[in-house]
C-alpha positions in Angstrom: 3.5 41.3 -40.8 6.6 39.8 -39.8 10.1 41.6 -40.8 11.8 39.4 -43.7 15.5 39.3 -44.0 17.0 38.0 -47.1 20.2 36.8 -47.7 22.2 25.3 -40.0 21.5 23.1 -38.4 20.4 23.9 -34.9 22.1 22.2 -32.1 20.5 20.7 -28.8 18.2 22.7 -26.8 20.0 25.1 -24.9 18.4 26.1 -21.3 17.7 29.9 -21.3 19.4 30.4 -17.9 22.6 28.5 -18.4 22.9 30.5 -21.5 22.3 33.7 -20.1 24.9 33.1 -17.3 27.5 32.2 -19.5 27.0 35.4 -21.8 27.1 37.3 -18.6 30.5 35.8 -17.7 31.6 36.6 -21.0 30.7 40.5 -20.9 33.5 41.1 -19.0 34.1 44.8 -20.5 31.7 47.5 -21.6 30.9 47.8 -25.2 33.4 49.1 -27.5 32.7 52.6 -28.9 32.4 51.6 -32.4 29.6 49.1 -31.4 27.3 52.2 -29.7 26.1 54.9 -32.5 25.6 58.0 -30.6 26.8 56.8 -27.3 30.1 56.8 -28.5 32.0 59.0 -25.7 30.0 57.7 -22.9 32.5 55.4 -21.0 35.5 58.1 -21.2 33.4 61.2 -20.4 34.5 62.2 -16.9 32.5 65.4 -16.4 30.1 65.4 -13.3 29.0 68.8 -13.6 25.3 67.7 -14.5 23.6 66.4 -11.4 20.2 67.4 -10.2 18.6 67.8 -13.6 18.8 64.0 -14.2 18.7 62.6 -10.5 16.2 60.3 -9.6 13.5 60.8 -6.7 13.9 57.3 -4.9 12.3 59.1 -1.7 9.2 60.4 -3.6 6.1 58.0 -3.0 3.1 58.5 -5.2 -0.4 57.5 -3.8 -3.5 57.3 -6.6 -6.9 58.2 -4.7 -10.2 57.5 -5.9 -13.0 59.6 -4.0 -16.8 58.4 -4.8 -20.0 59.8 -3.3 -23.2 57.8 -3.9 -21.5 55.9 -6.9 -20.1 58.8 -8.6 -16.5 60.3 -8.5 -16.1 63.6 -7.0 -14.1 66.0 -9.2 -12.7 69.6 -8.3 -11.0 68.7 -4.9 -7.9 70.8 -3.9 -5.0 69.3 -2.0 -6.1 70.8 1.2 -9.1 68.5 0.9 -6.9 65.4 1.5 -4.7 64.3 4.7 -2.3 61.3 4.1 -0.7 59.5 6.9 2.3 57.0 7.0 2.8 54.7 9.8 0.3 56.9 11.8 2.2 60.0 11.0 0.7 63.1 8.9 2.8 63.7 5.9 3.1 67.0 3.7 1.6 66.5 0.5 4.6 67.8 -1.7 2.8 66.6 -5.0 -0.9 66.6 -6.3 -2.8 66.1 -9.4 -6.1 65.7 -10.4 -6.6 63.0 -13.5 -9.7 63.1 -15.1 -11.2 60.8 -17.9 -9.9 61.6 -21.3 -12.4 62.8 -23.9 -14.5 60.0 -25.6 -13.5 61.2 -29.0 -9.7 61.2 -28.6 -8.4 57.8 -28.8 -4.9 57.2 -27.7 -1.8 57.6 -30.5 -0.1 54.4 -31.6 3.6 54.2 -31.6 4.4 54.4 -35.2 7.8 54.6 -37.1 10.0 53.4 -34.4 9.7 49.8 -34.9 8.5 47.4 -32.0 8.2 49.0 -28.4 7.2 47.6 -25.0 4.7 50.5 -24.5 1.4 50.3 -27.0 1.0 54.0 -27.4 2.9 57.2 -27.7 1.0 59.4 -25.2 1.9 57.0 -22.2 1.5 60.0 -19.7 -2.2 60.1 -20.5 -3.0 56.5 -20.7 -5.8 54.7 -18.3 -5.0 51.1 -18.6 -7.4 48.3 -17.6 -5.7 44.6 -17.3 -8.2 42.0 -17.2 -6.9 38.5 -16.0 -8.9 35.1 -16.3 -7.8 32.7 -13.6 -7.3 29.3 -15.4 -5.0 28.1 -12.7 -7.6 27.8 -9.4 -10.8 27.4 -11.3 -13.1 24.1 -12.4 -14.3 24.4 -16.2 -17.2 25.7 -15.2 -15.7 28.5 -13.1 -13.5 29.1 -16.6 -16.6 29.3 -18.6 -18.6 31.7 -16.4 -15.6 34.0 -16.2 -15.1 34.2 -19.9 -18.8 34.8 -20.6 -19.0 37.4 -18.4 -15.9 39.3 -19.5 -16.9 38.8 -22.9 -20.4 40.6 -22.1 -18.6 43.3 -20.6 -16.0 44.0 -23.2 -19.2 44.0 -26.0 -21.5 46.2 -23.8 -19.7 48.0 -21.0 -16.6 49.1 -21.9 -15.8 52.9 -22.2 -14.9 54.1 -25.6 -11.2 54.2 -26.5 -10.3 52.4 -23.2 -6.8 50.4 -23.7 -7.5 46.9 -22.4 -5.1 44.0 -22.3 -6.3 40.3 -21.6 -4.4 38.0 -19.8 -4.8 34.3 -18.3 -3.4 32.7 -15.2 -2.1 29.2 -16.4 -0.4 26.1 -15.1 2.3 27.1 -17.4 2.6 30.5 -16.5 0.6 33.9 -17.5 -0.4 34.2 -21.0 -1.1 36.8 -23.3 -4.4 36.5 -24.9 -4.6 40.1 -26.5 -2.1 43.1 -26.0 -3.4 46.5 -25.3 -6.0 47.6 -27.8 -9.0 49.9 -27.5 -11.1 47.9 -30.1 -14.0 45.9 -28.1 -14.2 43.8 -31.2 -10.7 42.4 -31.4 -10.5 42.0 -27.6 -13.8 39.8 -27.6 -12.7 37.7 -30.5 -9.3 37.1 -28.9 -11.0 35.9 -26.1 -13.4 33.7 -27.6 -10.9 31.8 -29.5 -8.8 31.2 -26.3 -9.1 27.8 -25.4 -9.9 27.4 -21.8 -8.3 23.8 -21.4 -8.9 21.0 -19.3 -8.7 21.3 -15.2 -5.4 22.0 -13.9 -4.2 18.9 -11.8 -1.7 20.8 -9.4 -1.4 20.7 -5.6 -2.7 23.6 -3.4 0.9 25.0 -2.5 2.2 25.0 -6.2 -1.0 26.6 -7.3 -0.7 29.0 -4.6 2.9 30.0 -5.5 2.1 30.0 -9.3 -0.8 32.7 -8.7 1.5 34.8 -6.6 4.4 34.7 -8.9 2.2 35.2 -12.2 0.5 38.3 -10.1 4.0 39.7 -9.5 4.9 39.3 -13.2 2.0 41.0 -14.6 2.7 43.9 -11.9 6.5 44.1 -13.3 5.5 43.9 -16.7 3.1 47.1 -16.6 4.8 49.0 -13.6 6.7 51.0 -16.0 3.5 52.9 -17.4 2.8 55.9 -15.2 -0.3 56.5 -13.1 -3.1 54.3 -11.4 -3.8 50.9 -13.3 -7.1 48.8 -12.8 -6.7 44.9 -12.8 -10.0 43.1 -13.1 -9.4 39.6 -11.5 -11.8 36.8 -12.3 -10.7 34.4 -9.8 -11.1 31.0 -8.2 -10.0 29.8 -4.9 -7.0 31.7 -3.8 -7.1 31.9 0.0 -3.2 33.1 0.4 -3.7 36.4 -0.9 -3.4 37.7 2.6 -2.4 41.4 3.3 1.1 42.4 4.7 0.1 42.2 8.3 -1.2 38.8 7.7 1.9 37.3 6.6 3.5 34.8 8.9 7.3 34.5 8.4 7.2 31.0 9.2 5.0 30.5 5.9 6.9 28.6 2.7 5.1 31.3 0.8 6.0 34.7 2.7 8.7 35.6 0.4 6.3 35.0 -2.7 3.6 36.8 -0.9 5.4 39.8 0.1 7.3 40.1 -3.7 3.6 40.2 -5.0 2.7 43.0 -2.9 6.0 45.1 -3.4 5.3 44.8 -7.3 1.7 45.6 -7.1 2.3 48.6 -4.7 5.3 49.6 -6.9 3.2 49.4 -9.9 0.2 51.2 -8.7 -2.2 48.3 -9.7 -5.6 48.3 -7.9 -7.3 44.8 -7.9 -11.0 44.4 -8.5 -11.5 40.6 -7.8 -14.6 38.6 -9.2 -15.2 35.3 -7.4 -16.5 33.2 -10.2 -19.7 30.9 -9.5 -21.1 30.0 -6.0 -18.6 27.8 -4.1 -21.3 26.2 -2.0 -22.6 24.4 -5.0 -19.1 23.3 -6.4 -18.2 20.0 -4.9 -14.5 19.9 -6.4 -13.6 22.9 -4.2 -16.0 21.9 -1.2 -13.8 22.0 2.2 -11.1 24.0 0.6 -11.2 27.1 2.6 -14.5 28.7 0.8 -14.8 31.4 3.4 -11.1 32.1 3.9 -10.8 32.5 -0.2 -13.7 35.2 -0.1 -12.1 37.0 3.0 -8.8 36.9 1.2 -10.3 38.4 -2.0 -12.1 41.1 -0.2 -8.8 41.9 1.8 -6.8 41.9 -1.6 -9.0 44.7 -2.9 -8.9 46.8 0.0 -5.1 46.7 0.3 -4.7 47.7 -3.5 -7.0 50.5 -3.5 -9.8 48.3 -5.5 -13.1 47.3 -5.0 -14.9 44.2 -3.9 -16.7 43.0 -7.2 -17.4 39.6 -5.4 -20.1 41.2 -3.1 -22.4 42.6 -5.6 -24.8 41.0 -8.1 -24.3 43.9 -10.5 -21.0 42.3 -12.1 -21.1 44.3 -15.3 -21.9 47.6 -13.5 -18.5 47.0 -10.9 -16.4 46.1 -13.7 -17.3 49.4 -15.5 -16.7 51.4 -12.5 -13.3 49.7 -12.0 -12.2 50.9 -15.4 -13.8 54.3 -14.5 -11.5 54.4 -11.2 -8.5 54.5 -13.3 -9.8 57.3 -15.5 -10.7 59.8 -12.9 -8.7 60.0 -9.7 -6.1 62.3 -7.5 -2.5 61.7 -7.5 -1.0 62.4 -4.1 2.7 62.6 -3.3 4.8 62.7 -0.6 8.9 62.5 0.4 10.0 60.2 2.9 12.0 62.1 5.6 15.7 62.1 5.4 16.0 60.6 9.1 13.4 57.7 8.5 14.8 55.7 5.5 14.6 52.4 7.0 13.6 49.8 4.1 10.5 48.0 4.7 6.6 48.0 4.8 5.0 51.3 5.8 1.1 51.8 6.6 -0.5 54.5 4.6 -4.1 56.1 5.3 -5.9 58.6 3.1 -8.4 60.6 4.8 -10.8 63.4 2.7 -12.7 66.3 4.2 -16.1 65.2 2.7 -18.7 63.2 4.7 -19.7 59.6 4.2 -17.2 59.6 0.9 -16.3 56.5 -0.4 -12.1 56.3 -0.5 -10.1 54.0 -2.3 -6.4 53.9 -1.9 -3.7 51.5 -1.3 -3.0 50.8 2.4 0.8 50.6 2.5 3.9 50.4 0.6 7.7 48.9 0.6 10.1 51.6 1.0 13.7 50.9 -0.4 15.5 47.8 -1.0 16.7 45.6 2.2 19.6 44.9 0.5 21.5 45.0 -2.7 20.7 42.0 -5.2 23.3 39.3 -5.5 24.5 38.6 -9.1 22.5 35.5 -9.3 19.4 37.3 -8.4 20.1 39.8 -11.1 20.6 37.3 -13.6 17.3 35.4 -12.3 15.5 38.7 -12.8 16.7 39.0 -16.2 15.8 35.2 -17.5 12.4 35.6 -16.0 11.7 38.8 -17.8 13.3 37.4 -21.1 11.3 34.4 -20.8 8.0 36.1 -20.0 5.0 36.3 -22.4 4.5 40.0 -21.6 6.7 42.7 -22.6 8.2 44.3 -19.2 7.7 48.1 -19.4 9.7 49.6 -16.8 12.4 50.5 -19.1 10.6 51.9 -22.4 12.4 50.8 -25.4 11.9 50.6 -29.2 13.5 48.2 -31.3 13.9 48.4 -35.4 15.1 45.9 -37.6 17.3 47.8 -40.1 17.5 46.7 -43.8 20.0 44.3 -44.8 23.2 44.9 -46.3 23.2 44.8 -50.1 24.9 41.9 -51.7 28.1 42.6 -53.4 27.0 42.1 -56.7 23.6 40.9 -58.6 25.6 37.5 -59.7 26.6 36.6 -56.0 25.3 33.4 -55.3 22.8 32.9 -52.3 24.0 31.4 -49.1 21.3 29.0 -48.6 21.4 27.4 -45.0 24.1 29.7 -43.6 23.5 32.4 -41.1 22.5 35.9 -41.9 23.6 39.1 -40.0 20.4 40.6 -38.8 21.2 44.2 -37.4 18.8 46.3 -35.0 18.6 49.7 -33.9 17.6 50.1 -30.1 16.4 53.2 -28.8 16.3 53.7 -25.0 14.4 57.2 -24.1 16.9 58.8 -21.4 14.1 59.7 -19.0 13.8 55.8 -19.0 16.6 55.3 -16.9 17.9 56.6 -13.5 21.3 58.6 -13.5 23.1 57.8 -10.6 25.5 60.5 -9.8 26.9 58.6 -6.6 28.3 55.9 -8.7 31.7 55.9 -11.0 29.2 54.9 -13.6 26.2 57.3 -13.5 24.6 55.2 -16.4 24.7 51.3 -15.7 22.9 49.3 -18.0 22.9 45.7 -19.5 21.5 45.1 -23.1 20.6 41.6 -24.3 18.6 39.7 -26.9 17.8 36.1 -27.5 16.3 34.5 -30.6 14.0 31.6 -30.0 12.5 29.0 -32.6 8.9 28.2 -32.2 9.9 25.2 -30.4 11.7 27.4 -27.9 15.1 26.4 -29.3 17.9 29.0 -29.0 19.4 30.3 -32.3 21.2 33.4 -31.2 21.9 35.8 -28.3 23.9 38.3 -26.9 24.3 40.4 -23.5 26.6 43.0 -22.8 27.2 46.2 -20.4 26.8 49.8 -21.2 28.0 51.8 -18.6 29.8 55.2 -18.2 29.8 58.8 -17.0 28.6 61.0 -20.1 29.5 64.5 -20.5 26.5 67.1 -20.4 26.5 67.5 -24.1 25.9 63.8 -24.5 23.4 63.8 -22.0 21.8 66.7 -23.8 21.9 64.5 -27.2 20.4 61.5 -25.3 17.6 63.5 -24.0 16.8 64.8 -27.2 17.4 61.5 -29.5 17.5 58.6 -26.7 20.4 56.3 -26.5 20.6 54.7 -29.5 22.5 51.1 -29.9 23.1 49.3 -33.2 22.9 45.4 -32.2 23.0 42.4 -34.4 22.2 38.5 -34.4 23.8 35.9 -36.5 20.6 33.6 -37.4 20.0 30.8 -39.8 16.9 30.9 -42.0 13.7 30.4 -39.9 10.9 31.9 -37.8 11.7 33.3 -34.6 10.4 35.0 -31.7 13.0 37.8 -30.7 13.3 39.2 -27.2 15.4 42.2 -26.5 16.0 43.3 -22.7 17.3 46.6 -21.3 18.3 46.0 -17.6 18.9 49.6 -15.6 21.2 48.4 -13.0 21.0 51.5 -11.0 17.2 51.2 -10.4 17.1 47.5 -10.9 14.0 47.9 -13.6 13.8 45.9 -16.4 12.1 46.6 -20.0 11.8 43.8 -22.8 10.4 43.8 -26.4 9.2 40.8 -28.0 8.6 40.8 -31.7 8.5 38.0 -34.6 11.2 38.0 -37.4 11.4 35.8 -40.3 14.9 35.1 -41.8 15.0 34.0 -45.4 
């Protein structure tokens, strides 16, 4: 149900990018203390005694590993059974965990009482997420129908009980959310059945490839904030540009997009299980458009991310069920990048296990560090893309609650029809969602923003301002207990809106967004 706020005519369409840049230019100083409940003495706190407790481990690399033998997961292995190599050098495994499938009778707990959130459940540390993506950008109508039918059949018959699944589509208008994470197979199937597949996309091959790469990157960025290994089942068409890192040519016009996609997928620990829709040799529309190279690309795509090649099996439902199970039962290995080896760039990974004939699924590399600090324009573009996305970004978990309206001065007061109403919100950001950078003059460095859009994508209200400072230990303890709580407001005329909140942690360059409907009376 939409929140309703009781108690203008909107001007011309305002481009989101222009609006956000102007707002950023106006936000020249941190929030005033009176605007920040429970964060009032952050900016003037100068005590630097709290250091290690909240320090981020940017040098720690986590590598999820699936170990199967004769089609079944191997449980009970110890750290000594694994060997992990980075760029051909064996690494000490500094952290080790076996993640086991949760009991069938224990569903995840939904977020209750804290308003809207970019995380679907309270127990995110225990979630085993599956992301199902149907490609409507690189497929014919027959392929789309085939993919839709296979996914519906799987959800109806093969989905593990209490398994959180989200449904997405790659389209010519960007990635679209069909159904947010749900454990209800009936809700998922009905949402997909009702989703229109649309006519065939008329788009050049380069533009389609570029759109596919960027939408996959967007999906990874959106779900990267949820811990652990995630499975992506990708019902795909002809996408021959999904080459691994070592296959990227620097001269390629898509080189930057390919690498950005890989970095996002690796950072998010998403393993891809591609499904090649229909038989290309029987499809005259795509004949001669690199059929073989597309199949090779999908195989390499699966292998590089630690997924499996569903394109090579006739038992499609079984392969999809295994894809889900791989995110429910796996091992998480961790190692620290050596202090004398901190050069940014691509690193090869190889995992071995001391079991003969074991099938090991693990990603084959990662990008370490950031080659250079992002420019102000790059930061702003990242924020614009996150706010414009149909997906809620989870890299910075956050909660937004609509506060009750302020009572009118008297019962006899005349209603202000057609005038703007002040809508107040309480934003809560858990302290462990952000990086505390003690090497900076402002260890806490956030940008908080929101925009309210009408259903025809016109802007009705917005704000963007920084929140930065050096909180004292007692303030950090309060934040650790209660979260960073911010009271925000928008001035809105009567209408129905999609409100989009954003928290950008500039210390880690991670973004969280929350999108929800709002009705103002």
